[in-house]
C-alpha positions in Angstrom: 184.3 96.3 74.7 187.6 94.8 73.7 190.2 95.9 76.2 193.2 94.4 74.5 194.3 97.6 72.8 193.8 99.7 75.9 196.1 97.4 77.9 198.5 97.4 74.9 199.0 101.1 74.7 198.1 102.0 78.4 198.5 105.7 79.0 199.1 106.4 75.3 195.7 104.8 74.4 193.0 107.1 73.0 190.7 105.8 75.7 193.1 106.7 78.5 193.8 110.1 77.1 190.2 110.9 76.5 189.2 109.8 80.0 192.0 111.9 81.5 190.9 115.0 79.6 187.3 114.5 80.7 188.2 113.9 84.3 190.3 117.1 84.2 187.4 119.0 82.8 185.3 117.4 85.5 187.5 118.8 88.3 187.6 122.2 86.6 183.8 122.2 86.5 183.7 121.2 90.2 186.0 124.1 91.1 183.9 126.5 89.0 180.8 125.1 90.7 182.4 125.6 94.1 183.5 129.1 93.3 180.0 130.0 92.0 178.4 128.4 95.1 180.8 130.3 97.4 179.9 133.5 95.7 176.2 132.9 95.9 176.3 131.9 99.5 178.6 134.7 100.5 176.4 137.2 98.8 173.4 135.9 100.6 175.1 136.0 104.0 176.4 139.5 103.2 172.9 140.7 102.2 171.3 139.2 105.3 174.0 140.7 107.5 173.6 144.2 105.9 169.9 144.2 106.3 170.3 143.1 109.9 172.8 145.9 110.6 170.6 148.5 108.9 167.6 147.4 111.0 169.6 147.6 114.2 171.1 150.9 113.2 167.6 152.2 112.6 166.5 151.1 116.0 169.5 153.0 117.5 168.3 156.1 115.6 164.8 155.6 116.9 166.0 155.2 120.5 168.0 158.5 120.3 165.1 160.3 118.7 162.8 159.1 121.4 165.3 160.3 124.1 165.6 163.6 122.5 161.8 163.9 122.4 161.6 163.3 126.1 164.2 166.0 126.6 162.2 168.3 124.4 159.2 167.7 126.6 161.3 168.5 129.6 162.4 171.7 127.9 158.8 172.6 127.2 157.7 172.0 130.8 160.6 174.0 132.2 160.0 176.9 129.7 156.4 177.1 130.8 157.2 177.2 134.5 156.0 180.5 136.1 159.3 181.1 137.9 161.2 180.7 134.6 158.8 183.0 132.8 158.9 185.6 135.6 162.7 185.5 135.6 162.8 186.0 131.8 160.1 188.7 131.7 161.1 190.6 134.9 164.7 189.9 135.5 165.2 192.8 137.9 163.6 191.0 140.8 166.1 189.0 142.8 166.2 186.8 145.8 163.9 183.9 146.4 162.9 183.5 142.8 166.6 183.0 141.7 166.8 180.2 144.2 163.6 178.6 143.0 164.8 178.8 139.3 168.2 177.2 140.2 166.4 174.4 142.2 164.0 173.8 139.2 166.9 173.4 136.8 168.7 171.1 139.2 165.6 168.9 139.7 165.0 168.7 135.9 168.6 167.7 135.2 168.4 165.1 137.9 165.3 163.5 136.4 167.0 163.0 133.0 170.3 161.1 133.0 170.8 162.0 129.3 171.2 165.6 130.3 174.5 166.6 131.7 173.7 170.2 132.6 170.8 172.8 132.2 171.4 176.5 132.2 169.2 179.5 131.7 170.6 182.7 130.2 168.8 186.0 130.7 170.3 188.7 128.3 168.8 191.6 130.1 170.8 191.0 133.3 173.5 188.9 131.5 172.9 186.3 134.2 173.3 182.5 133.8 171.3 180.1 136.0 172.7 176.5 136.1 171.4 173.1 137.2 174.4 173.1 139.7 172.3 175.7 141.6 174.6 178.6 140.7 173.5 182.0 139.5 176.5 183.6 137.8 177.1 186.7 135.7 177.9 185.7 132.1 181.3 187.3 132.3 182.4 184.9 135.1 180.6 181.7 133.7 183.1 179.1 132.5 180.8 178.2 129.5 180.6 181.7 128.4 182.0 180.9 124.9 179.2 178.4 124.3 176.4 180.9 125.2 177.9 183.8 123.2 178.5 181.6 120.2 174.8 180.5 120.1 173.6 184.1 120.7 175.8 185.4 117.8 175.0 182.5 115.4 171.6 181.1 116.4 170.6 180.7 112.8 173.4 178.2 112.3 171.7 175.7 114.6 169.4 172.9 113.4 165.7 172.7 114.2 164.4 169.8 116.2 161.5 168.6 114.2 158.7 171.2 114.0 159.2 172.5 117.6 160.8 175.7 118.8 163.7 173.7 120.1 167.0 173.8 118.2 170.1 171.6 118.2 173.4 173.2 118.7 176.9 171.8 119.2 180.0 173.6 120.2 183.2 171.6 120.1 182.4 168.2 121.5 179.3 169.4 123.4 175.8 169.1 122.0 172.9 171.3 123.3 169.2 171.5 122.9 168.3 175.2 123.1 165.0 177.1 123.2 164.7 180.9 123.1 162.1 183.0 125.0 161.0 185.8 122.6 157.5 185.8 124.2 156.6 189.0 122.5 158.2 190.9 119.7 161.4 189.7 118.1 163.9 190.3 121.0 165.4 187.4 122.8 164.2 187.5 126.5 166.1 184.4 127.5 167.6 181.2 126.4 167.3 177.7 127.9 170.3 175.4 127.2 170.2 171.5 127.8 173.7 170.1 127.5 173.4 166.5 126.4 175.6 163.8 128.1 178.0 162.4 125.6 178.5 159.2 127.6 174.8 158.6 128.0 174.3 159.0 124.3 177.2 156.8 123.5 175.8 154.1 125.7 172.4 154.7 124.1 173.8 154.3 120.6 175.7 151.1 121.6 172.8 149.8 123.6 172.2 146.1 123.6 172.4 145.7 119.8 174.8 143.1 118.3 176.8 145.6 116.4 180.5 144.9 116.4 181.6 147.9 114.4 181.9 151.6 115.3 179.0 154.0 115.3 179.4 157.6 114.2 176.7 160.2 115.0 177.0 163.1 112.6 174.9 166.2 112.1 173.4 167.3 108.8 176.7 169.0 107.8 178.8 165.9 108.3 180.3 167.0 111.7 180.8 164.2 114.3 178.8 164.6 117.5 179.5 163.4 121.1 183.2 163.5 120.7 183.8 161.0 117.9 182.9 157.4 117.2 180.6 155.5 119.5 182.0 152.0 120.3 180.0 149.0 119.3 178.2 146.6 121.6 181.2 144.3 122.1 182.4 146.0 125.2 183.6 149.3 124.0 186.9 148.3 122.4 185.5 148.6 118.8 187.5 151.7 118.3 190.7 149.9 118.8 189.8 146.7 117.0 188.2 148.1 113.9 190.2 151.2 113.4 191.4 149.9 110.1 188.0 150.5 108.4 187.6 154.0 109.9 187.9 157.0 107.6 189.4 160.2 108.8 187.0 163.0 109.7 187.7 165.0 106.5 187.2 161.9 104.4 183.9 161.2 106.1 182.7 164.7 105.4 183.5 164.5 101.8 182.1 161.0 101.3 178.6 162.1 102.0 177.3 158.6 102.6 173.7 158.0 101.6 171.2 156.0 103.6 171.8 152.3 103.1 175.2 150.6 102.8 178.2 150.9 100.6 181.2 148.6 100.1 184.7 150.2 99.8 186.5 146.9 99.3 187.9 146.7 102.8 184.6 147.0 104.7 181.0 148.1 104.7 179.6 151.4 105.7 176.0 151.6 106.9 174.0 154.9 107.4 170.6 155.8 108.6 169.4 159.4 108.8 166.9 160.7 111.4 163.9 162.5 109.9 163.5 164.3 113.3 167.0 165.7 113.8 168.7 165.2 110.5 171.5 163.4 112.2 173.2 160.6 110.4 174.1 157.3 112.2 177.0 155.6 110.5 178.3 152.1 111.2 181.6 150.8 110.0 182.2 147.0 109.7 185.2 145.1 108.6 184.5 142.5 105.8 186.1 139.6 107.7 183.5 139.8 110.4 180.7 138.6 108.1 182.7 136.7 105.4 181.7 133.0 105.6 184.3 130.4 106.4 185.4 128.0 103.7 184.5 125.1 106.0 181.0 126.4 106.4 180.5 126.7 102.7 181.9 123.1 102.2 179.5 121.7 104.8 176.7 123.5 103.1 177.4 122.3 99.5 179.2 119.1 100.3 176.3 116.8 99.3 176.0 118.7 96.0 179.7 118.4 95.3 179.7 114.7 96.0 176.7 114.2 93.7 178.2 116.3 91.0 181.5 114.3 91.3 179.9 110.9 90.8 177.6 112.2 88.0 180.6 113.8 86.2 182.6 110.6 86.7 179.8 108.5 85.2 179.4 110.9 82.3 183.2 110.9 81.6 183.2 107.1 81.4 180.1 107.1 79.2 181.4 109.7 76.8 184.9 108.1 76.7 183.3 104.7 75.9 181.0 106.3 73.2 184.0 108.0 71.6 186.2 104.9 71.7 183.5 102.5 70.6 183.8 103.2 66.8 187.6 102.9 67.1 187.3 99.6 69.0 184.8 98.2 66.4 187.2 99.2 63.5 190.1 97.4 65.3 188.0 94.3 65.9 186.8 94.3 62.3 190.3 94.7 61.0 191.4 91.8 63.2 188.5 89.5 62.2 189.0 90.1 58.5 192.7 89.3 58.7 194.0 92.6 57.5 197.7 93.0 58.2 198.4 95.0 61.3 201.8 96.7 61.5 203.9 96.1 64.5 204.4 98.8 67.1 207.1 101.3 66.5 208.1 104.9 66.7 205.2 105.8 64.4 202.6 103.6 66.1 201.7 105.3 69.4 198.1 104.5 69.8 195.0 102.9 68.2 194.6 105.9 65.8 198.1 105.4 64.4 197.5 101.7 64.2 194.3 102.1 62.1 195.9 104.7 59.9 198.8 102.5 59.1 196.6 99.5 58.5 194.2 101.4 56.1 197.1 103.1 54.3 198.6 99.7 53.7 195.2 98.4 52.4 194.8 101.4 50.2 198.2 100.9 48.6 197.3 97.2 48.0 193.9 98.2 46.5 195.1 101.0 44.3 195.8 98.7 41.3 192.3 97.2 41.7 190.7 100.7 41.8 192.6 101.6 38.6 191.3 98.5 36.9 187.7 99.3 38.0 188.0 102.9 36.7 189.2 101.6 33.3 186.4 99.1 32.9 183.6 101.3 34.3 182.7 102.7 30.8 182.5 99.2 29.5 180.3 98.1 32.4 178.0 101.1 31.8 177.8 100.3 28.1 176.9 96.7 28.9 174.1 98.0 31.3 172.6 100.2 28.6 172.8 97.5 26.0 170.9 95.1 28.3 168.3 97.8 28.8 168.0 98.7 25.1 167.7 95.0 24.1 165.2 94.2 26.8 167.4 91.7 28.6 167.4 93.5 31.9 166.0 91.4 34.7 163.1 93.1 36.5 163.6 93.9 40.1 167.3 94.6 39.8 168.4 97.8 41.5 169.3 100.0 38.6 170.3 103.0 40.7 172.8 101.0 42.7 174.2 99.4 39.5 174.7 102.8 37.7 176.1 104.4 40.9 178.8 101.8 41.3 180.2 102.6 37.8 180.1 106.3 38.4 177.4 107.0 35.9 175.8 110.5 35.6 172.4 108.8 35.3 170.4 109.1 38.5 167.7 106.6 37.4 164.9 108.9 38.7 163.6 111.0 35.8 162.1 111.0 32.3 163.7 108.9 29.6 163.6 108.9 25.8 165.7 106.8 23.3 166.9 107.8 19.8 167.8 105.3 17.0 170.6 106.9 14.8 171.4 105.3 11.4 174.8 106.2 10.0 175.0 106.1 6.1 177.0 107.5 3.2 175.6 109.4 0.3 177.1 107.0 -2.2 176.5 103.5 -1.1 174.3 104.0 2.0 176.2 101.2 3.8 179.2 101.5 6.1 181.8 98.9 7.0 182.8 98.3 10.6 185.7 100.7 10.6 183.8 103.5 8.9 180.9 103.0 11.2 183.2 103.3 14.2 184.9 106.4 12.9 181.7 108.2 12.0 180.1 107.1 15.3 182.8 108.9 17.3 182.2 112.1 15.4 178.4 111.8 15.8 178.7 111.0 19.5 180.9 114.0 20.2 178.5 116.3 18.3 175.5 115.0 20.2 177.2 115.6 23.6 178.1 119.1 22.5 174.6 119.9 21.3 172.9 118.3 24.4 174.9 120.4 26.8 173.9 120.2 30.5 170.1 120.2 29.9 170.0 116.4 30.2 172.2 113.3 30.9 173.2 111.6 27.7 174.6 108.2 26.8 175.5 107.3 23.2 176.8 103.9 22.0 177.1 101.9 18.8 174.3 99.3 19.1 174.9 97.1 16.0 176.5 97.6 12.6 175.9 101.2 11.6 173.0 101.7 14.1 173.7 103.8 17.1 171.5 104.3 20.2 171.2 107.4 22.4 169.5 107.6 25.8 168.5 110.9 27.3 167.6 111.4 31.0 165.6 114.6 32.1 164.6 115.8 35.5 161.3 114.2 36.7 159.7 117.7 37.0 160.2 118.4 33.3 156.9 118.2 31.4 156.7 115.5 28.7 156.0 118.0 25.9 159.2 119.9 27.0 161.2 116.7 26.7 159.8 116.1 23.2 160.4 119.7 22.2 164.0 119.5 23.4 164.7 116.2 21.6 163.1 117.5 18.4 165.4 120.5 18.5 168.3 118.3 19.2 167.5 116.1 16.2 167.0 119.1 14.0 170.3 120.8 15.0 172.2 117.5 14.7 170.9 116.8 11.2 171.7 120.4 10.2 175.3 120.1 11.6 176.1 116.9 9.6 174.7 118.1 6.3 178.2 118.9 4.9 179.8 115.9 6.6 181.0 112.8 4.8 178.3 110.8 6.3 174.5 111.1 6.7 172.2 110.3 9.5 168.6 109.3 9.9 167.1 109.5 13.4 164.0 107.9 14.9 162.7 109.0 18.3 160.8 106.8 20.8 158.2 107.9 23.3 159.0 109.4 26.7 158.9 107.1 29.8 159.1 107.7 33.5 161.1 104.6 34.3 164.6 103.7 33.2 163.5 100.1 32.8 161.2 101.1 29.9 164.1 102.5 27.7 163.9 99.2 25.7 160.3 100.1 24.7 161.4 103.7 23.7 164.3 102.4 21.6 162.1 99.8 19.9 159.6 102.6 18.9 162.6 104.8 17.7 163.7 101.9 15.5 160.2 101.5 14.0 160.1 105.2 13.3 163.5 105.0 11.7 162.3 102.1 9.4 159.3 104.3 8.4 161.6 107.2 7.5 163.7 105.0 5.4 160.6 103.5 3.7 159.3 107.0 2.9 162.7 108.0 1.5 162.7 105.0 -0.8 159.0 105.5 -1.8 159.7 109.1 -2.7 162.5 108.0 -5.0 160.3 105.5 -6.7 157.5 108.0 -7.3 159.6 110.8 -8.7 158.5 109.9 -12.2 154.9 110.5 -11.3 152.6 108.2 -9.5 150.1 107.9 -6.7 151.0 109.6 -3.5 152.4 107.5 -0.7 149.9 106.2 1.8 150.9 106.3 5.5 152.6 103.1 6.4 151.8 103.2 10.2 148.9 104.2 12.3 151.0 107.0 13.9 151.8 108.5 10.5 148.1 108.4 9.6 147.2 110.5 12.6 150.1 112.8 12.0 148.6 113.5 8.5 145.1 114.0 9.8 146.2 116.3 12.7 148.1 118.3 10.0 144.7 118.7 8.3 143.2 120.0 11.5 146.0 122.5 11.8 145.4 123.6 8.2 141.7 124.3 8.9 142.6 126.4 11.9 145.1 128.4 9.8 142.3 129.0 7.4 140.1 130.1 10.4 137.7 127.2 9.9 137.4 126.5 13.7 134.2 124.5 13.4 135.6 122.3 10.7 138.8 121.8 12.7 136.9 120.8 15.8 134.6 118.5 13.9 137.6 116.7 12.3 139.2 116.3 15.7 136.0 114.8 17.1 135.8 112.4 14.0 139.4 111.3 14.7 138.5 110.6 18.3 135.5 108.5 17.1 137.8 106.6 14.8 140.1 105.7 17.6 137.3 104.2 19.7 135.3 102.6 16.9 136.5 99.2 17.7 135.3 98.9 21.2 135.6 95.1 21.3 139.4 95.3 20.9 140.6 97.4 23.9 144.3 97.0 23.1 143.7 98.3 19.5 141.7 101.3 20.9 144.4 102.1 23.4 147.1 102.1 20.7 145.0 104.3 18.4 144.3 106.8 21.2 147.9 106.9 22.2 149.1 107.5 18.6 146.4 110.2 18.2 147.5 112.1 21.3 151.2 111.8 20.4 150.5 113.1 16.8 148.8 116.2 18.4 151.8 116.8 20.6 154.2 116.5 17.8 152.2 118.9 15.7 152.4 121.5 18.5 156.1 120.9 18.9 156.8 121.2 15.2 155.0 124.5 15.0 156.8 125.8 18.2 153.4 126.6 19.8 153.7 128.0 23.3 152.0 125.8 25.8 151.3 126.1 29.5 153.3 123.8 31.8 151.6 120.5 32.1 152.0 116.9 31.0 149.2 116.0 28.5 151.0 113.1 26.9 150.6 109.4 27.4 154.3 108.5 27.1 154.5 106.9 30.5 152.7 103.9 29.1 149.1 103.0 28.2 148.9 99.4 29.2 147.6 100.2 32.7 144.9 102.7 31.5 141.4 101.9 30.6 139.9 103.0 27.2 137.6 105.4 29.0 140.6 107.1 30.7 142.4 107.3 27.3 139.3 108.6 25.6 138.9 111.4 28.1 142.5 112.3 27.7 142.3 112.4 23.9 139.2 114.5 23.9 140.8 117.0 26.2 143.9 117.1 24.1 141.8 117.6 20.9 140.1 120.6 22.3 143.3 122.0 23.6 144.9 121.5 20.1 142.3 123.6 18.3 142.5 126.3 21.0 146.3 126.4 21.1 146.5 126.5 17.3 143.9 129.2 17.0 146.0 131.4 19.4 149.2 130.5 17.6 147.9 131.5 14.1 146.4 134.7 15.4 149.7 135.7 16.8 151.4 134.6 13.6 149.1 136.7 11.5 149.6 139.7 13.7 153.3 139.2 13.6 153.3 139.1 9.8 151.2 142.3 9.6 153.5 144.1 12.0 156.6 142.9 10.1 155.1 143.9 6.7 154.2 147.4 7.9 157.6 147.9 9.4 159.2 146.8 6.1 157.0 149.1 4.0 157.8 152.0 6.4 161.5 151.5 5.7 161.3 150.8 2.0 158.4 152.9 0.7 160.8 155.1 -1.3 161.7 152.0 -3.4 159.6 152.3 -6.6 160.0 148.6 -7.2 158.4 147.7 -3.8 155.5 145.2 -4.4 153.4 142.6 -2.7 155.6 139.9 -4.0 158.7 141.6 -2.7 157.3 142.0 0.9 155.9 138.4 0.9 159.3 137.1 -0.2 161.0 139.0 2.6 158.6 137.5 5.1 158.7 134.0 3.6 154.9 133.7 3.0 152.7 133.3 0.0 151.7 136.7 -1.7 148.1 135.8 -1.8 148.1 134.9 1.9 149.8 138.2 2.7 147.2 140.1 0.6 144.4 138.3 2.5 146.0 139.3 5.8 146.1 143.0 4.8 142.4 142.8 3.7 141.3 141.1 7.0 143.4 143.0 9.4 143.6 146.5 7.9 140.4 146.4 5.8 142.4 147.6 2.8 144.4 146.2 -0.1 148.2 146.1 0.0 148.6 148.7 -2.8 146.2 151.1 -1.0 148.3 150.8 2.2 151.5 151.4 0.3 150.1 154.4 -1.6 148.8 155.9 1.7 152.2 155.6 3.3 153.9 157.3 0.3 151.3 160.2 0.2 151.8 160.8 3.9 155.5 161.1 3.4 155.0 163.4 0.4 152.8 165.7 2.5 155.6 166.1 5.0 158.1 166.9 2.3 155.8 169.4 0.7 155.6 171.3 4.0 159.2 171.2 5.1 161.5 171.9 2.1 161.6 173.5 -1.3 161.9 170.4 -3.4 159.9 170.3 -6.7 156.8 168.1 -7.0 158.7 165.9 -9.3 161.6 165.4 -6.9 159.2 164.6 -4.0 157.4 162.1 -6.2 160.6 160.2 -6.9 161.7 160.4 -3.3 158.5 158.8 -2.1 158.6 155.9 -4.5 156.5 157.0 -7.4 158.0 156.1 -10.8 156.6 159.2 -12.6 155.3 162.6 -11.7 152.0 162.0 -13.5 151.4 158.9 -11.3 152.4 160.9 -8.2 149.9 163.7 -9.0 147.1 161.2 -9.9 147.5 159.2 -6.7 148.0 162.3 -4.5 144.8 163.9 -5.8 142.8 160.7 -5.3 143.6 160.7 -1.6 143.7 164.5 -0.9 141.4 165.8 -3.6 144.0 168.4 -4.6 147.3 168.2 -6.6 150.6 168.3 -4.7 151.2 171.9 -5.8 147.8 173.0 -4.7 148.3 171.3 -1.3 151.6 173.2 -0.7 150.0 176.5 -1.6 147.0 175.9 0.7 149.1 174.9 3.7 151.5 177.9 3.3 148.6 180.3 3.0 
């Protein structure tokens, strides 16, 4: 890559700017990648931390549930002791048994460090037995409020699993309580186990690596054991993590579900015991588990380094790829010696330099382009003249040549040439000036008539002879091309009938290659010569003489194919097919001369196609012509093609004449239905309206309706007369005149012939 222009413009160079933009985008992508990586890694660490905390909090819940189960077993053992039962059942006995009960409570409390105090309340004697070996009346017991509160509202306590033990807390104290109903529904005694808050705090903190604060809450959201339990970091969690702690009323309202939630400042974990219904809540500050930036960098540093070098390589590659066309243009301009403007205020980089250079070149070449545009029509005219005269060198790229001059011809379609002879009615000859003037009018008229259905080029070939070349889409069937050109010739000749000049037009065959236009034009000139010869022969024979014989083989086959069409029109299908077969045999009679046979077969097929086009016979899409050339076809191939075309000709003509006969019958009946009241209506009048021979129309009525024309006309008039006889009070004479009868006697005679009664009798019979 040439670096001269990069060093010339330095930071203003397109290369430098592009590279800087891509490097900036690279750093932006690196930052996005880092942010994404940090988010992913942080989320993974948080998820792992949360699952670990939930697991450890679950273990804390299990440990407390297990301790409470042990205490419940102790309650069961104590409640089944005979001294306890005797004291509850027979509280009147005093003395030694009170001492044994107090000692039992003391011993049970000593065995379980998680129990701070045990007391037995006997309602009958209102006596309280404590584990401190005291037997005290309830009125003098310092924990009297606790006992009375439970007695008054025992239903407000929570059940411990499926046992008879209940959990009850009063103030900061938590109790496990069991009643002694024994029999009936009256409470005989109540055993209270006061749980040690300190022991349960230590049990909740345990040896778990929990740095946050643990809250033990009952099912109603009330805190137990006197508030938060410090974490396993030494007991100072309450002080260090107080920021994340919600007030008691907020904790009650929050109603944390099992699992963990994020409030933005920290995470809250909760596990609920299925045995007690207690909730264990752990509060953690976010900064405790948020990963450090250095840790993230160490983790993704290899990826960042790899991403950096890949991005840098891609930036250089993309910049070079973008700059390469600009660099090639600059080098090309330098090698070709194009003038490069000097640097200035308007030349800031390579783009400005190229723009200025090409603008300068465009200004210099504008005059040359104008000259090329002016001579392009002449060049195109010369190209067509070479093609029409056969002077075109084979192998030359026609498409490129016509594209360079801006021609509308695409050089990939179907082509046909017309030879147009301009004459005057008086002399028949035109001088050079007259030919030029008339040619301009004829050319403009041809362009107007051709429209956009084809590409058209018209030029004055020599003297008063003009040439027209038409290009059609390759998908257009050959017979469609012929049909269009026949219509164009017909419309053109009709349009110049009243002009000061006359035209005679010959048409060549259709070819698939533009290089064969010369052959088509030669054929058009031959046809034009035949037309002129026929015109001259007609003038010589006006005084009476032998009819003109066909001058060319093509004209002979046109005449013979016309005879085939005439036989089909007369419904002689067998004769028409036989004549078509004889014509095919004539074409192939000279088997030794293959060239002559090919020419005869081609003229025969073209005559059949022209017959169908002249009659405007509807044909299915398909190319049955041989206009693409016959030199490369064998006689056998051409014979098969001609035989298929001959059978198709008879079949298509049969359908055509059937439709035409039906059309004539429909039109004649419609005309009669509208003009039956005209007494002068006759076969000759209807035939004249339709433009057919009266005898032919009479034959059509007889064959199609199985009745003569006059019979059909009289039937129509009688039917209308019958309607008038039934619907109004007109006289028979008036009705006869209204329905087209020229006399009342003729009306009565015809009516009686068809109805067997006179018009008056018919009216009387229908009216009853």
